[in-house]
N, C-alpha and C positions, 0 to 999 in steps of 0.2 A: 658320585660319579660311577663307582664300581657297581652300586645298587642299580642305577639306571641302565648300565650296560648289561647287567644280568637279565633285567626284564626285557630289553630289546632282543637279546639272544635266546630267550626262553622258547619261542615257537620253534626255532631251528633245533634246539636241544631235544624237544619232544619228537619232532619229525625224524631226527637222526636215529632214534630208537624205534621208529615205526609209528604210525598214527595210533593215538591212544584208544584203547577200548572204552566203551561206555556201557555200564550196566545200570538200569533204572528199575529198582525193585519197588513196586507200588502194591501194598497190601490193601485189603478190602474192608472198610468200615471200622478201622481202629482209630481211636481218638488219641490226642496227645497224652491224656492221663493214663493210657495203658502202658506208657514207656517211662522207665525210671529216669532217663536224662531230662524228662519234662515234668518230673515231680510225681510220677506214678507210684503208688504205695502197695497195690494189690497183686500185681503180676510181675514176674521176674523176666527181665529182658537183658541178660548179660551181654548179648552180642551188640545191641544198640549202645549199651554203656561203653563197651570196648571201642567201637567205631567212633563214638563221640570223643573219647579220650585220645584216640589216635588221629582224628580228623577234625571236622567242623560241624558244630550244631547251629542250626538256624533257628532263632527264637521268634521271628515274625514271618514265618512261611505259611503259605496257604495252598490248599488243594485247588484243582481247576474249577470245582463246583462243589455242591453239597450232596450230590448223588452220583451214582455210578456212570451212566452213559455220558452225560455232559462232561464229566472230568476226563474220561478217556478221549473225548473229542478235543478238548483243550490240550491235553498232553500231546496228542498225535499231530494236531494242525497248527499249533502256535497261535491260535486265535482265542480271545477271551469269550465268555459266555454270551455276550451281546453281539458277537460277530460269527461264532462257530455254527455249524450245521445242526448239532444236537444240543438242545437247551433243556431237555427233560428226557426221562426214559422213554416216554411215549408222547406222540404229538396228536393233533387232530387228524392227522393222516396215518396214524398207526405207528409202527416201529420203523423209523426211517433210516436207511443205510447211508453211509457216506457216498456221495456221487462218484462216478467213475473218474479216475485220474486226480482225485483230491491229493494235493501235495501233503506228505506226512514226514515226520522225522525219519522214518524208516526208508522211504523213497529217496529222501535227500541224502542220507548216509550211504545207501546202496550205490547211488551215482558217484559217490566219493570213494568207492572202493571197499565198502564195509560189507561183511556178511551180517545178515539181519535175522534175528530170531525172536519170536514172541511166545510166551508160555502163561497159560492161565485163562483169564476172561478177556475176550476181545470186546464184545458189546456194541460194535459199530457196523455190523452187517452180517447177516446169516448166509449160509451157503446158497449159491444161486443168485445173490444180489451183487450190486456194484461195489458194495462196501466190504468184501472179504479181504482179509489182510494180505493174502498172497498176491492180490492185484494192486495193493497199495504200498508195496515196497518190502514186504517180508519174504525172505527166502523160505522160512518155516514158521508156521503157527501150529501150536499143539495145545489142546485143552478145550475150552468152550468158545463157541461163537455167539450163541444166544445167551442173554443174561439170565433168563428164567431157567434154562438148562443148568446154569452154574449154581443154582440154588441147591443142587444135589451133590453130595460127596460120594454117592454110590450109584451113579447113573449106569445105564446099560451100555453106554458108549462115550468116547471122547472123539474129537475131530482133529485130523491132521491135514492141513491144506485142503479144507472143504470135504475131505473124505472121512467117513465114519470108521472108527476103529472100535470093534466090539469088545466089551469087558464081560466075558462069559461068567466070571465069578459074581457079577451083579445081576444076572438074569433072573427073572421070576421073583424079584424081591430079595435075593440074597445080597449080602454085604461083605464081600471078600476083598474088593479092590477100592481102597480109600484113595480118591483121585489126587489129592495133594501130593502123596508119595510119588505117584507117576509123573506128575507135572514137574516136581522138583528134580527128579532123576533126569528128565528131558532137558531141563535147564542146565544142569551140570554137564550133561553130554554135549550140548551145543558149545559150551565154553571149551571143553576138552577138544572137540573136533576142530575148533577154529583158533587154537592157541597160537598158531604161527601166522595169523593174518588179522587185520583189524576187524572187530566185530561190535555190533550193537545188540545187546540182550535186554529185552523188555520183559521183565518178570512181573506180570500183572496177576500175582497170586491171589487166590480167593479167600483163604482164612483172614480174619475171623467172621466173615459174612455167614448169615444163616442159610441153610439149616445149621444149627449149632450142634455139630456132632464131631467126635474125635474118638478113635479107638481107645478103650479104657485101659489097654495095656501099653499104650504109647507113653514113654517116659516123660513126655512133656505134660501129660495129664496128671501124673501121680502126685506131684506136689500139692495139687488142689483137691484131690479126691476126698479128703477128710475135713475140708473147710466147712464152716457152718453156713454154706451158701446154697442157693438153688442149684439144681442139676444144670440148668442152662448157664448159670454164671460159671460153674466149674468147667464146663465144656468150652465156653468162650475163653476163659483164661488159658486153658490148655492149648487152644488154637493160636492164641497170640504167642505163646512160648514156642509152639511148633514152628511158626513161620520165622521167629527170631532165630531159632537154631538153624533153620534152613538158610538164612542169610549168612550165618556163621560157616556153613558148609561151602557156600560160594567163595567166601574169603579164603577158606582152607584150600579150596581148589586153585584159586589164583596163586597162592603161595606155593603150592605143590608144583604148578606149571611154570613158576618163575616169571609171572606176568603181572603181579600185583602192582608194581611200580609204574606200569604202563596202562593202568585201568582206573578210571573214575567210577566209583560205585556210589549211587544215591539210594537211600533207604527212606521211604515215605509212605503215606496212606492216601487213599482216594477221596475221603471225606471224613467228617466227624463220626463219632459212635452213635448207636441207637439210643433212644430214651432210657430203656430199661437199664443198660449198662452205665449210662451217665449217672443214674441214680444210685445203683448198688455198688459199682466198682469205681465210681468217679472217673469214668473213661474220658470225659472231656474236661477234667480238672475243674477249675472254678469258672469256666466259660459258659455263658448263656447260649442255649440253643443246642440242637442235635442234628443228626443227619436230616437232610431236606430243608434245613433252615439256614438263611444267610446271616443269622447272628453268629458270633465268633465260634461257638461250639460246633457248628456245622461245616465250617470251612478252614479253620485253623488246622495245620498239619504238622506232625512230626517230620523233620527233614534233616537228615544227617548225611554228610558227604565225606567220603574216604578216598584218599589217593596218596599212598606213601611216597614221601620224597617231594611231593608238590604242595600238599595242604599241611599247614603247620599243626602239629599235634595239640589237642586240647583247645583249639580256637573256637570262638563263637562269633556269630554275626547277627546284627539286628537289621540287616538289609530286608526291605520289603520285597518278597519274591513269591511267585506262584508257579504251578506246573506249566503255565504258559511259556515260561522262560527256557524250557528244555530245548526247543528247536534252535533258538538263537545261540544257546550255550554249546550245543553239540556242533553247530556250524563252525563256531570259532575254534573249538577243540580240533575238529577234523579237517578244517580248511575247506569245508563245503560251502556252496553258495546257497543262501536262504532262498527258497523258491517262491515266497510270497511276501507281502507286506505284513510282517508278523506284529502281534501285540506284545510280544515278549522282548526281553533284553538278555544279553549274555551276562551271566553271573561269574564267568571265568575269572575276571579280575579279583573279585572277592574271594573265590576259592584259593587263588594263589597269594592272597595277602597283599594285593596291589590296590591302589585307589580305584574305587568304582566310580568312574566319571559319569557313566550313563546310568541313571536310576529311573524308576517309575515315578511319573508325576502323580499317579493314582493307580489303585487296583479296583477293577470293576467286576461285579458279579450280577447275574440275573438267573432266575430259575422258575420253572412252572411245575411245582410239585405241591399239590394241595391247593396252594394259592400262589399267584405270581409274586415274586419278591425281587427287589434290587438292593444292592449294597455297594458302597464305595469306601475305600480307605485312602486318606491323604495324610501322610506322616502319622501323628498320633490320633488323628480324628477318624471317626467312623460315621457314615450315614446309612440309613436303612429305611425302606418304605415298601408298601404293597399297594400297587396302583400307580399308573403313570402320572396321575394328577393329585395324588395324595401327598400330605405334608411329609417332610423328611424328618425322621428322628435323628438326633446328633448325640454322639457319645465321645468323651475324651478318654481313650483307652489307656493313657498313661496314668490316669487317676481312677478310672472306672473300668478295669478290664473285664468285669462281669456284666457290663452294659445294663446297669440298674437304673441309671439316672439319665433320662432324656433331657438334654439342655438346649434344645433347638430354640426355644424362646429367648434364651440369653445370647444367642449367636446368630442373628438373622442373616448376617453377611455370609457366614459359612454355609448356613442352610441354602441360601440362594446359589452359592457356587456349586454345592453338591447337586442341587436340582438341575443345574445346567449340564453337569457331567452325566447325570443319570439319563437325561433326555438325549444327549448327544451320542452316548455310547450304546444305547439300545437300537441296534440295527433292525431293519424290517426282516421278517421271515415268512415264507409261505406256509410254514408248518405250526407256527405258534402265534397266538394273539394275546397281547398284554392288555388287561382291562384298565380303564381310566381310574377306577376306584375299587378298593377292596370290599368284597361282599362276603361275609362269613357263610360257609356252607351249613346247611341244616344238618342236624344230627343224622348219621347214617348215610350221608351222601358220599363220603370218601371212597374212592376206588381202591381196589386191591393193589398193593405195591408190586412193581414188576422188576425191581432192581435187586 
C-alpha cells in the first residue's frame, strides 16, 4: 500500500522541486565494445562505469539508426526509420532538411517551459533551410549544422544559430582550436546559465567520429600513445576517453550547482562503430555488423541513465528501447503534450523501478546506405533482409547474439510474421525508394560517405 502511494505521489514530488532537467548526451560512432560497462577491454571509460554503478545500464538498447542523419531524425521526431523524414544521410533529392514546423523534442519541451540548447552535430538542416535547429525548438545551437563540416575538428568556423563564428586559429590550415573543447565549454555554460529553470540539453558531441584526430598533449590521449596500435586506433581511443571525461565534467557541474537530483542524464551513441575499430579494438564487441549495417553491431547502443535519488544505483534493464523513446519519455517527465503520434514509448517507469506496462511489440529499422536494409526485433528474435520481397533472415539472439545462424527455414511462422511487420512499417517516402530485391553493387560503385 505504501509503495503504491509513493508511486502515485511521485510526479507531484518531482514538480514540487521544479520540472526535471533532461540531458541527452549522444556521442558519434562509438560502439558498445568501446565502454567497459559493456565489456570493453581496450579503452578506459571510468565515467560511464561510475554512472552505471550509480544509475541504470540498459542491455538491450538501440540507436535510432545505423548512421548519423537518420538517428538524429529519430531522436528529434520520435518516429522510427520507416516513418521519419531522413532515412539515410543523402536521398535521391540530395541532403534533405526537416520540413518547416516539424515537431521535435526541443519544440515540445520549449512549449512546456524549458530552455533548450544543442551542442555538436545537428545534421538535419543547414543554414538557410527549413531544418535549422533554432526554427525547430532550440533556443541555442552551437557547433556544426552540416554533417560533412563536422568531419573536421579544426574547421575555420563553427555555427551559432545559423551564424558563422570564425576560428582565426584554424585559418589557412592552422590547427589551434580543437572544436570539441569549444563545444564542451558551451555545453557546460548552457547548464550554468539555466541552473534556476528547467532545461533540455542535447549534447550531440562529435568524437570519436572521423577525422580521427586529438591533440597529442591531451591527457586523454596519453594512456594510449605507447600502445602497439596504429596511430588511428590511438587517436580513436583518446577521443572516446575525451568524451567520457567530458560527460564527467557535466556531472561535476550538476553537483556543483546542486541540481543533480533534479536532472536525468542519458549517455549513449548514435550508431555502432566503424569496421576498422570493430576489428582492432573490438568496438562492437561480439556483435555482427558495423556502422551502416542493420545487423546488431550497427544499431546496438550503449545506454546509461543517471538520476540521483530517482534511479536505483547499480540497476540494469533488459527493456527493448531505442532513441525513438526520448520524446515520449521527456513528455512524461516534463508534463508536456506529445505533439505527434509517436512510435516511441515512455521508459520513465523502468527508470524509476516501476512496472513497465507499456512495451514495444517490436523495434523496426530501415536504412538506405550502400544497400537498402530492414530489420525487426521482437523479444529475443531478430529479422533482417535487403529488398522488400527478399526472404527474411531469422536469428535467436538469446542463443546467437552474433547472428551467425540464420534459422528462418526452421521457423516459417516467425518469418511470415516478420515479413508482415517489415511491409507494414515501411512507410512511403518521396525521397527514398526501396528495391524489391537486393542487387549487389559492382566493385567501385560505392559512393563516398557523407556522415
